[in-house]
PAMAR-84281 format. One record per residue: z, y, x of N, C-alpha, C, O in turn; residue in one letter. Coordinates in steps of 0.2 Angstrom, whole numbers, plus 5000, padded with zeros to 4 digits. Example, Ala and Ser with C-alpha at 12.3 -4.5 7.8 and 13.67 -1.06 7.14 Angstrom:
503949725066503949785062503949845066504249835071A;503549895064503649955068503950005064504050065067S;
END
This chain:
581649745508581349715502580649705503580249745506M;580449645501579749625501579349625495579549595490I;578849675494578549685488577849675488577449695493I;577549635484576849615484576549655478576749635472L;576049695479575749735474575049695473574749685477G;574949685466574249655464573949695459574249725455L;573249705460572849735455572349695452572249635455S;572049715447571549665444571549665436571249625433G;572049715433572149705426571549725422571449705416A;571049765425570549785421569849745422569349775421L;569949685425569449645427568949665432568349645432N;569149715436568749735442569149755447569749785446H;568849755453569249775459569949755460570349795462D;570049685460570649655461570849665469570449665473P;571449675470571649685477572449665478572749655473S;572649655484573349645485573549685491573249705495A;574249705491574549755496575249725497575549705492A;575449725503576149705505576549765508576349795513L;577149775505577549825507578249785510578449745506L;578449805516579049775518579449825520579349865525V;580049835517580549885518580149955518580350005522D;579749965513579450035512578850045517578550095516G;578649995521578050005525577449965523577549905521E;576849995523576249955521576049915527575949935532V;576049845526575949805531575249775531574949765536V;574949765525574249735524574049755517574449765512A;573349765516573049775510572349755510572049765516A;572049725505571349705505571149695498571449675494A;570449705497570149695491569849625491569649595496E;569949595485569649525484568949515485568749465488E;568549565484567849565484567649545492567049515493E;568049565496567849555503567849485505567549455510R;568249445501568349375503567849335498567549285500F;567749355492567349315488566649325489566149285487T;566449385492565749415493565449435487564849435486R;565849445481565549465475565749535474566349555474I;565249585473565449655472565949665467565749645461K;566449695468566949715463567349655461567849665457H;567149595463567549535461567749535454568349515452A;567249545449567449555442567749485439567549435441R;568249495435568549435432568949385437569049335435N;569049415443569449375448570149405448570249465446H;570649365450571249385453571249385460570949345463M;571749425463571649435471572049375474572549385478P;571749315473572149255477572049255484572449255488V;571349265486571249265493571549325497571749315502A;571549385494571849445496572549435497572849455502A;572849405492573649395493573749345499574249355503T;573349295499573549245505573449285512573849265516E;572949325512572849365518573449405520573749405525Y;573649445514574249495515574849455518575149475522C;575049405514575649365516575549335523576049345527L;574949315525574849285532574949345537575249335542D;574649405536574649455540575349485541575549505547A;575749475536576449505537576949445539577549465540G;576649385540577149335542577649315537578149295539G;577449325531577849315525577749255521577149235519I;578249215520578149155516578149175508578449225507S;577749145504577749165497578449165494578549195489P;578849115497579549105494579949165496580549175493L;579749205500580149265502580049325499580349375500D;579449325494579349385491579849405485580049355481V;580149465486580649485481580349505474580649485469D;579749545474579549575468578749565469578449585474V;578449555463577749555462577649615457577849615451V;577349675460577249735455576449735453576049715457A;576349745447575749745444575549805440576049825436F;575049845441574849905438574649905431574049935430P;574949875427574749865420575449845416575749795417Y;575649895411576249885408576149885400575649905397A;576649855396576649865389576849935387577149965390P;576449955382576550025379576850015372576549985368I;577350055371577750045365577350075359576950115360S;577450045353577150075347577350145346576950175342L;577950165348578150235347577750285351577850345350A;577450255356577050305361576450335357576150295353S;576350395358575750425355575050395357574550405354P;575050355363574450335365574150285361573550295359A;574450235358574150185353573950215347573450205344R;574250265344574050305338573450345339573050355335W;573450385345572850425347572250375347571750395344H;572350325351571750275351571550255344570950255343Y;571950235340571850205333571450265329570950245326A;571750325330571450375326570750395328570250405324R;570650395335569950415338569450365337568850375337R;569650295336569150245336569150225328569050165327Y;569250265324569250245317568550215314568550175310W;568050235318567350205316567350125319566850095317Y;567750105322567850035325568450005322568949995326A;568549985316569149965313569549915317570149905317P;569149865320569449805323569849835329570449815330D;569549885333569949915338570549955336571049955339R;570449995331570950035329571549995326572150015328A;571449945322571949905320572349865325572949855325L;571949845330572149805336572649845340573249825342D;572549915341572949955345573649965341574149965345A;573649965335574249975331574649905331575249905332I;574349855329574649795327574749745333575149695333F;574249755338574249705343574149735350573649715354N;574449795351574249845356574349825363574149855368G;574749765364574949745371574649675372574849635377N;574149655368573849595369573549585376573649535379R;573249645379572949635385573449625391573349595396R;574049665390574549655394574849585395574949555400F;574949555389575149485389574649435392574849395396R;574049445391573549405395573549415402573549365406R;573649475404573649495412574249465415574249435420N;574849465411575449435414575349365415575549335420R;575049325411574849255412574449245418574549195421G;573949295419573449285424573849295431573649265436R;574249345431574649355437575149295439575149275444V;575449265434575849205435575449155438575649115442R;574849145435574449085437574249095444574249055449E;573949165446573749175453574349165458574249145463A;574949185455575549185460575749105461575849095467G;575649065456575748995458575248965463575448925467L;574648995462574048965467574248985474574048945479Q;574649035475574749055482575449035484575649045490V;575849005480576548975481577149025479577649005482G;576949075475577549115473577949075468577749035464I;578649075469579149045465579449095460579849135462D;579149085454579349135449580049135446580349175443W;580449085448581149075447581549125452582149135450D;581249135457581649185462581249245464581549285467R;580649255461580249315462580249355455580049325450T;580349415455580349455449579649485448579349515453R;579449485442578749515440578949585437579349585432F;578649645440578749705437578149745435577749755440V;578049755429577449785427577549865428578049895427P;577049895430577049975431576450005427575849975427V;576550055424576050095420575450105425575650135430E;574850095423574250105427574250175430574150175436H;574250225426574250295429574850315433574750355438H;575450285432575950295436575850265443576050295448L;575550205443575350175449574850215453574950225459A;574350245450573850285453574250345456574150365462H;574650385452575050445455575450425460575550465465A;575850365460576250355465575950335472576150355477S;575350305471574950285477574750345481574750345487S;574650405478574450465481575150505484575150525489A;575650505479576250545481576650515487576750545492Y;576850445486577250415490576950405497577250395502H;576250395497575950375503575650435507575450435512L;575750495503575450555506575850595511575650645514G;576450575512576950605517577150675515577350715519G;577250685508577450755506578150765507578550715506F;578350825509579050845509579150905504578750945504E;579550895499579650945494579250935488578850885487G;579350975483579050975477578250975477577951005481K;577950925474577150915474576850905468577150865463T;576350935466575950925460575550855461575350835467A;575550815456575250755456574750745450574850775444V;574150715452573650715447573250645447573150625453M;573050615442572650555442572150565436572250575431S;571550555438570950555434570650485435570350475440V;570550455429570350385430569950365423569950405418D;569650315423569250295417569750275411569750315406G;570150225412570650205407571150155411570950115414K;571750165409572250115411572450075405571950035402G;573050075402573250035396572850075391572450055387E;573050145390572750185385572650255389572150295387Y;573050275393573050335397572450345401572150295404A;572150405402571550415406571650465411571250465416T;572050515410572150565414572950585414573250585409T;573150605420573850615421574050675425573650685430F;574450715423574650775426575450775427575750765422F;575650785433576450785434576650825440576250855443G;577250815442577450835448577950785451578250745447Y;578050785457578550745461579050775465578850825468A;579650755465580150785469580750735471580950705466E;580950735477581450685479581250615477581750575476G;580650595478580450525477580350505470580150455469G;580450555465580350535458579750575455579650635457R;579350545451578750575448578950585441579150545437I;578750645439578850675432578250685428577750725431H;578150665422577550675418577550745415578050765413R;577050785416576950845412576450835406576650855400I;575950795407575450785402575050725403574750715409K;574850685398574350635398573850635393574050665387E;573250615394572750615389572550535388572650495393F;572350525382572250455381571450435378571150475376Y;571350375380570650345378570550365370570950355366D;569950385368569250395372569150455376568650475378P;569750505376569650565379569750555387570350565389D;569250535390569250515397568650555401568050545399S;568850595405568350635409567950585414567350585414L;568250535417567950485421567450445417566950425420S;567650425411567250385407566650415405566050385404S;566650485403566050515402565550515408564950505407V;565850525414565450525420565150455421564550455422Y;565550405419565250335419564750325414564250285416G;564750355408564250345403563650375405563050345404A;563650435408563050465411562750435417562150425418I;563250405421562950355426562550305423562050285426T;562750265418562350215415561750245412561150215413E;561750305409561150335406560650345412560050345411Y;560850365418560450385423560150315427559850325432L;560350265424560050195427560450165432560250115435G;561150185433561550155438562050115434562150115428F;562450075438563050035435563650075435563850095440E;564050075429564650105429565150075434565150005435M;565550105437566050085442565750075449566050055453L;565050085449564750075456564250125457564150145463D;563950155452563450205453563650275453563250325454G;564350295452564550365451564350405458564250465458E;564450365464564250395470563550415470563350465473Y;563050375467562350395467562250455462561850495464K;562650465457562550525453562750585457562450635457V;563250575461563450635465562950645470562850705472M;562650595473562050605478561450645475561150685478G;561350625468560750655465560850735463560450775464M;561550745462561650815459561450875463561150915460A;561450875470561250935473560450945473560250995474P;560150895471559350905470559150935463558650945462Y;559650935459559550965452559851035451560151065455G;559651065445559951125443560351125437560151105432D;561051135438561451125432561351165426561551155420P;561051225428560851275422560251255418560151285413A;559951195420559351175416559551135409559151135405R;560151115409560451075403561151095402561551095407V;561351105396562051115395562351045392562151025386D;562751015395563050955393563750965390564150915389L;563951025389564651045387564851015381565451005380S;564450995376564650965370564950895371565250875366R;564750865377565050795378565850805379566250755377L;566050855382566850865383566950935381566950985384I;567150935374567351005372568051025374568450985374A;568051095375568751125377569151135371568951145366R;569851125372570351135367570851185371570851195377R;571251205367571751255369572151235375572251265380A;572351175375572751145380572451075383572851025384K;571851065382571551005384570750995383570451045384G;570550945380569850925379569750875374570250835373F;569250865372569050815367568350785368567850825368K;568250725369567650695371567250685364567550655359V;566650695364566250685358565950615358565450595361D;566350565354566150495354565550485350565350425350T;565250535347564550525344564050515349563450485348R;564150535356563750535361563950485367563550445369Y;564550485369564750455375565450425373565750435368V;565650375378566250335377566350305370566850305367N;565750275368565650245362565750165363565750135368T;565950135357566150065356565750045350565550075346V;565749975350565549945344564849955342564349965346G;564649975335564049985333563750045335563150065334L;564150095338563850155340563550155347563150195348R;563650095350563350095357562550085357562250055352R;562250125361561550105362561450045365561750025370Y;560950005363560749935365560049935367559649955364K;559949895373559349885376559249815379559649805383E;558849775377558749705379559349665379559549635383A;559749685373560349645372560949665375561449645375G;560849725379561449755383561649815380561249855378V;562349825378562649885376562849925381563149905386G;562749995380562950045385563550085382563650085376Y;563850125386564350165385564150235382564550285382Y;563550235379563350295376562950275370562850215369F;562750325365562450305359561750325359561450355363S;561450305353560750325352560650395351560150425353D;561150435349561150505348561050535355560650585355R;561350505360561250535367560450525369560150575372L;560150475367559450465369559050505365558550535368I;559250515359558850565354558850635357558350675357D;559450655360559550725363559150725370558750775371W;559350685375559150695382558450655383558150665389L;558250605379557650565381557850505383558450485384G;557350455385557450395387557950385393557950425398P;558250325393558650315399558250305405557750275405R;558450325411558150325417558150255419558650215419R;557450225421557450155423557050155430557250105434K;556650195432556350195438556650235443556850295442E;556750205449557150245454556750305457557050355459E;556050305456555650365458555650425453555450475454S;555950405447555950455442556550505443557150495442A;556350565445556850625446556850675441557450685439D;556350695438556350745432556450705425556050655424E;556850735421557350785422557950765424558450795424P;558050695427558650665428559150695433559750695433Y;558750725438559150755443559550815440560150835442V;559250845435559650905432560250885428560750915427H;560150825425560650795421561250775426561850785424Y;561050745431561650735436561950795438562550795439A;561650845440561950905442562350935437562950965438A;562150935430562550965425563150925424563650945422A;563050855424563650815423564150825429564750825427M;563950835435564450845440564750915439565350915440Q;564450965437564751025436565251025430565751055431K;565050995425565450985419566150955421566650975419L;566050895425566650855427567150905431567750905430F;566850935436567250985440567551035436568151045437E;567151065432567451125428568051105424568551135423D;567951045420568451025416569151005420569651015417R;569050975425569650955429569951015432570551015432C;569651065434569951125437570251165431570851195432L;569951165425570251195419570951165418571451195416E;570951095418571551065416572151075422572751075420L;571851085428572351095433572651165432573251175433M;572251215430572551285428573051275422573551315423D;572951235418573351225412574051195414574551215412T;574051145417574651095418574951095425575451075426Y;574551125430574851115437574851185440575151185446L;574651235437574551305441575251325443575351355449A;575751315439576451345441576751305447576951335452D;576651235447576851195453576451215459576751215464V;575851225458575351235464575551305467575551315473L;575651355463575851415465576551415469576651455474R;576951375467577551365470577551325477577851345482E;577151275477577151225483576551225487576551215493T;575951235483575251225487575051155488574551145492G;575451105486575351035488575150995482575351005476R;574650955483574350915477574150845480573850835485L;574450795476574250725477573850695472573950705466A;573250665474572750655469572450585470572350555475F;572450545464572150475464571850465458571750505454A;571650395457571250375451570450375453570250415458G;570050345449569350335451569050405452568550415456G;569250455448568950525448569150555455568750605457G;569650535458569750565465569250545470569350575475A;568850495469568350485474567750525473567250515477L;567750575468567250625468567350675473567750725472N;567050675478567150715484566950785483567250835486V;566450795479566250865477566850905473566950965474K;567150865469567750895465568250915470568550965469L;568350865475568950875479568850935484569250975485N;568150955485568051015489568251075485568551125487Q;568051075478568151135474568951135473569151195473R;569351085473570051085472570351125479570751165478I;570051095484570351125491570151205492570451235495L;569651225488569451295489569751335484569751395484E;570251305480570651345476571151385480571351355485R;571351445478571751475482572451455482572851465487G;572651405477573351385476573451315479573951285479D;572951285482572951215485572951225493572351235495V;573451215496573451215503573451145507573251145512R;573751095503573751035506573550985501573950975495Q;573050945502572750895497572750835500572450825506L;573050785497573050715499572650675494572950665488F;572150645495571750595491571850525493571650515499V;572150485490572350415492571650385493571150385489Q;571550365499570850335501570650285497569950275496P;571050235495570850185490571050215483571450185479A;570750265481570950305475570850265468571150275463A;570250225468570150185463570650125461571150125464G;570450085457570850035454571149985459571649955459D;570749975465571049935470571649965473572049925475S;571650025473572250065476572950055472573450075474G;572850035466573450025461573849975464574449965462T;573649925468574049875471574549905475575149895475A;574349955479574849995483575250035479575850045480L;574950065474575350115469575950075466576450105466G;575750015463576349985459576849965464577449965462A;576649945470577149925475577649985477578249975478A;577350045478577750095480578150125474578750145475T;577950115468578350135462579050085462579550115461V;578950025463579549985464579949995469580549995469V;579650005475580050025481580450085480581050085482A;580150145477580550205476581050195471581650225472A;580950155466581450145461582050115463582550115461A;581950075469582550035472582850075478583250045482R;582650135478582950175483582650175490582950205495G;582150135491581850135498581350195499581050225494E;581350215505580950275507580250245509580250205514R;579750265506579050235507578750275513578750335512V;578550245518578250275524577550295522577250265519A;577450355525576750385523576150335526576350305531P;575650345523575050305525574750335532574550395532L;574750295537574550315544573750305545573450345548R;573550255542572850235542572650185537573150165533H;572050165536571850115531571550055535571250005531V;571750045541571549975544572049925543572449915547Y;572049895537572549855534572249785533572649745530L;571649775534571349715532571349665538571649675543G;570949605538570949555543570549585549570149625549P;570849555555570449565561570349495564570549445562D;569849495569569649435572569649435579569449485582Y;569849385583569849375590569149375593568649355589S;569049385599568449365602568249295602567649275601N;568749255602568549185602568249165595567849125594D;568549195590568249185583567549215582567149185579Q;567449265585566749295585566249245589565749235587C;566549225595566049175599565949115595565349085595L;566449085591566349025587565749045581565349005580A;565849105578565249125573564649135577564149115574A;564549165583563949165586563649105588563049095587L;564049055590563848985592563448955586563048915587S;563748965580563448935574562748965573562348935569A;562549025576561949055575561549055582561149105582H;561649015586561349015593560649015593560349045598A;560248985588559548985588559249055585558649065586D;559649095583559449155580559649225583559349275583S;560149215587560449275590560649265598560749205600V;560549315602560849315609561349365609561449415605A;561849355614562349395615562649405622562449355626W;562949455624563249465630563949495629564049535624E;564349485634565049515633565049575638564849575643T;565349635635565249695638565949715641566449695638L;565949755647566549775650566749845647567349865646D;566249885644566349945641565949955635565349975635N;566249935630565849935623565650005621565150015619V;566150055621565950115618565350145622564850175619P;565350135629564750165633564150135631563650175631A;564150065631563450035629563250055622562650065621R;563650055618563450065611563250135610562750155607A;563550185613563350255613562650265616562250305614A;562550225622561850235625561350205620560750235620A;561450155616560950135611560850185606560350195603L;561450205603561350255598560950325600560550345597L;561150345606560750405609560050395610559650445609A;559850335611559150315612558750305605558150295605A;559150315599558850315593558950245589558550235584G;559350205591559450135588560050135583560550165586H;559950115577560550105573560950045576560649995579P;561650045576562049995578562549975573562850015570V;562649905572563149885568563749875572563749855578A;564349905569564949905573565549875569565749895564W;565749815572566249775570566849765574566749745580F;567349795573567949795577568649805574568649845569Q;569149775576569849785573569949765566569549725564G;570449785563570649765556570149805551569949865552R;569949765546569449795541569849855537570449845536M;569449905535569649955531569849935524569549885521E;570449965521570549955514570350015510570450075512F;569950005505569650055501568850055502568650015506G;568550095499567750095498567450125504566850115505P;567750155509567450195514567450155521567950125523R;566850155524566850125531567150175536566850235536A;567650165540567950215544567950195551568450205555L;567450155553567350145560567650075562567850055568G;567750025557567949955558567349915556567249865559A;567049925550566549885548565949935546565849955540R;565549965551565150015550564450005553564349965557S;563950035550563250045553563250115556563350165552I;563050125562563150195565562450215567561950175569L;562350275568561650305570561850375573562350405573G;561350395577561450465581561250515576560750525573C;561750565575561650615569561150665571560950705567A;560950665577560450715579559750685580559250725582S;559650625579559050585580558650595574558850555569H;558150625574557750645568557450575565557150535568A;557550565558557350505555557750445554557650395551G;558350455558558750395558559050375551559150315550I;559250425547559550415541559050375536559150335533A;558350405536557850375532557750295534557650255530D;557750285541557650225543558250175541558050115539R;558850195541559350155539559350145532559450085529I;559150195528559050185521558550135519558650095515N;557950135522557450095520557350035523557149985519T;557650025529557549965532558149915533558149855534Q;558749945532559349915533559749915526559949855524I;559949975524560349975518559949965511560249945506K;559349975511558949975505559250015499559249995494F;559350075501559650125496559250175494558650185497R;559450215489559050265486558950325492559450335495E;558350355492558150395497558650465497558650495503R;558950475492559250545491560050535493560350585492W;560250475494560950465495561150485502560850465507R;561650525503561850555510562250505514562550455511P;562150515521562650475525563150525528563050585528F;563650495530564250535532564350535539564150485543C;564650585542564850585549565550575550566050585547P;565650535556566250525559566250575565565750575569S;566750615566566750665571567450665575567950645572I;567450695581568050705585568450755582568250805579L;569150745582569650785579569550855582569650905579D;569350855589569350925592568750965591568751025593R;568250935587567650975585567750995578567251025575V;568250965574568250975567568251045565567951065560A;568751085567568851155565568151195566567951235561E;567851185571567251225573566651195568566251245565D;566551135567566051105563566151115555565751135551M;566851115553566951115546567251185544567351195538L;567451225548567751285547568451285543568551325539Q;568851235545569451225542569851175546569651145550T;570551185546571051145549571351085545571751055547R;571051085538571351035534571150965536570650945539H;571650915535571550845537571050815533570950835527A;570650775536570050735533569950675536569450665539A;570450625536570350565540569950505536569750455539P;569850515529569650465525569050475521568850435517Y;568650525523567950535519568150545512567750515507M;568650585510568750595503568650665501568650675495T;568350705505568250775503567550795507567450775513I;567150835504566550865507566750935509567250965506T;566450955515566551025517565851055519565451015520F;565851115518565251155521565251145528565651165532D;564651125531564551115538564351185540563951225538V;564651205546564551275549563751285550563451235553A;563451335549562751345550562551325557561951295558P;562951345562562651325569562751255571562551225576H;563051215566563051135567562551105563562351045565W;562251135558561751095553561151075557560851015556R;560851115561560251095565560451045571560051005573D;561051045573561350995578561350925575561250875579R;561650915569561750855566561450845560561750835555V;560750855559560450855552560450795548560450795542P;560550735552560550675548561150665544561150615540E;561650705545562250695541562450755537563050755534V;561950795536562150855532561650845525561050835526V;562050855520561650835513561250905511561350955514H;560950895506560450945504560751015502560451065503A;561451005500561851065499562151095505562651145504D;562051075511562351095517563051075518563451095522G;563251015514563950985515563950925518563350895519T;564550895520564550835523565250805521565750835521A;565250735519565850695518566050665524565850625527R;566650695527566750695534567350645535567850645531V;567350605541567950575543568150605550567750595555Q;568650635550568950665557569350605560569850585557V;569150585566569350525570569850555575569750595579V;570450515575570950535580571050475584570950415582E;571250485590571250435595571850385594571750325595R;572350405591572950365590572750315584573050255585A;572350325579572250275574571650225575571650175573T;571150245580570650205581570350225588569850255589N;570750205593570550225600569850205602569550245606P;569550145601568950125603568350165599567950185603R;568450175593567950225590567950295592567450325593Y;568550315594568650385597568250385604567950435605Y;568350335608568050325614567250325613566850355617A;567050295608566250295606566050365605565550385608L;566450405601566250475599566250515606565850565606L;566750505610566750545616566150525621565850575624E;565950465621565350445624564750485621564250505625Q;564650485614564150515611564150595613563550625614M;564650625613564750695615564450705622564150755623E;564650655627564350665634563650655634563350685638A;563350615630562650595630562250645626561650665628L;562450675620562050715616562350785615561950825612T;562950795617563250865616563650865610563950915608G;563550815605563950815599564350755598564150695599N;565050765597565550715596565450695589565950695585G;564850665587564750655580564350585579563850585584V;564450545575563950485573563850485566564350505562V;563250465564563150445557563550375555563450335559L;563850375550564250315548564150295541564250335537N;563950235540563950205533564150135534564250105539T;564350105528564650045528564249985530563649985529S;564549935533564149875535564049825530564449785529L;563549835526563349795520562649815518562449865520N;562349775514561749785511561949815504562449795501R;561449845501561449865494561649815489561449755489R;562249825485562449775481562949725483563149685479G;563049725490563549685493564249715495564149775496E;564749685495565349715498565349725505564849695509P;565749765508565749775515565949705518566349675515M;565649695524565849635527566549625529566849685530V;566749565530567449555532567549515538567849545543C;567149465539567249415544566649425549566149455547S;566649395555566049385560565549355556564949375557P;565649305552565149265549564749315544564149315544E;565149355540564849395536564449445539563849465537D;564649475545564249525549563649495551563049525551A;563649435554563049395556562549385550561949395551L;562749365545562349355539561949415537561349415536N;562349475537562049535535561549555541561049585539M;561749555547561349565553560649535553560149565554F;560649465551560049425551559649435545559049415544L;559949475540559549485534559249555533559049575527G;559249595538558949655538558649675545558549635549C;558449735546558049755552558549785557558249815562D;559149775557559549795562559449755568559249695568L;559449785574559249745580559849745585559849705590Q;560449775584561049775588561649775584561749815579Y;562049725586562749715582563249715588563249675592L;563749755587564349755592564849715588565149735583V;565049655590565449615587566049605592566149565596L;566549645591567149655596566849665603566549725604E;566949625607566749645614566049615616565849615621D;565649595611565049565612564449605609564549635603H;563949615612563349645610562849595608562649555612L;562649595601562249545599561549565597561449625595V;561049535599560349545598560049485595560249435595T;559449495592559049445588558649405594558349435598K;558649345593558249295597557449315596557249315590Q;557049315601556349325600556049255599556249205603A;555649245594555349175593554549185593554349235591H;554249135596553549135596553249115589552649115589D;
END
């Protein structure tokens, strides 16, 4: 069966994924093609065209289009909870009761229009809506390769109405234990504080995580934002997750928090250099988020976890790598799989896997995320020729050896090779690399190339055979979805990839999934004694990760990078008088 999964219901992070007989063939985010971060208000037309082309599939051969947004019955408690909690915004409350599937109907129309653009024949292709959080849950469970009963969790901002999902899976079926509904959303509270700290919701949560280790969570108590209940929690919408007239407004822009929050905590952070007291707010928010998630796991998943030790986790909240470290440190979690595209882009995969499982197909575990476009050396040469006045290049016989020599000498290197990664992490296909032991390389990349905040950490890619010694664990970590405490005897060896709290968000590299990148790490080990490189995404601040050779060259020419590996070619900038 050929199943095309499409996301984009919530007007951000549209993507497409193609499953053929239960195997993930291709997946890509629309932003990589449009070059617009998050591709807001787009549908995944270009991503769909790529996936079909990559799979050699005609649009007329697609059996099912799966979409992670579904109608919610009036009998569901979700719509009534929403109406009751938003009593202060009567237009929203009444809409939830009397027109609660308006957004679904609009999305169904958008999917049909996008399908027609790529050649889908709706007379022969079935459209299957899938509940948003079920898609998240399925993307983690079915792609995680679990055998036997498994706990399943999804923590996200909001789907149709649900925000948080707890359940278990067995025999290919997912069973709900508990859902929470908007505005009771842990991730949305984190997003509201992200806005308060001067960042953009859905994009700045990583920055809040980066700030948190520099603050003291004991300096401020944010617990009133998410009050504990006997079997759950309740968000105080007088402060956060606000809508309508309750929203704080500044320069005509409304935010997801209220004036009351400003009265309590002080002015919204506006200057990047402003640390006090904001780093403490970041630390407190991070701790509150972790604590509430773990408490809910104790309430709804403890029995399953004691029985199995297995957890599948997705949703935007699953990209909180510090939370994932604390989950893994629980005594009852022995195997944790975080879907690498855990945010809404990954629901394209999730919706497709729900449909496949429902039709009796066995969904193959995810082996890697190199699911995007690749480009031949000839295509790279064509792009280079278009910039012949600005760049010079040579073709290399041994790309890993030459790149490693440049890195060991203290040069950052842009690394473009193979199929592009699906999801938010650069994993050695579209990366900027540096030597993890070369003092100051992280600051240089931050200030001269990435133009990022000074306190944001960089991640290491490491050889699989050094992982246990460096991370003090044998747990799998291929996707940069979990932080680990770096062993003390490694911290001085690779200081550029160890964060202020002694942790690192690690990618453990295996030869089978990325042989050229593995060879590079081996060369680094031979030259420096460490099978480790600093790895960050190949893009500038505010831009999507590059996709094509042309994208890579535009980025290369727009920053202080001096070396770009473009498949088999080493590119440098032309000197001009």
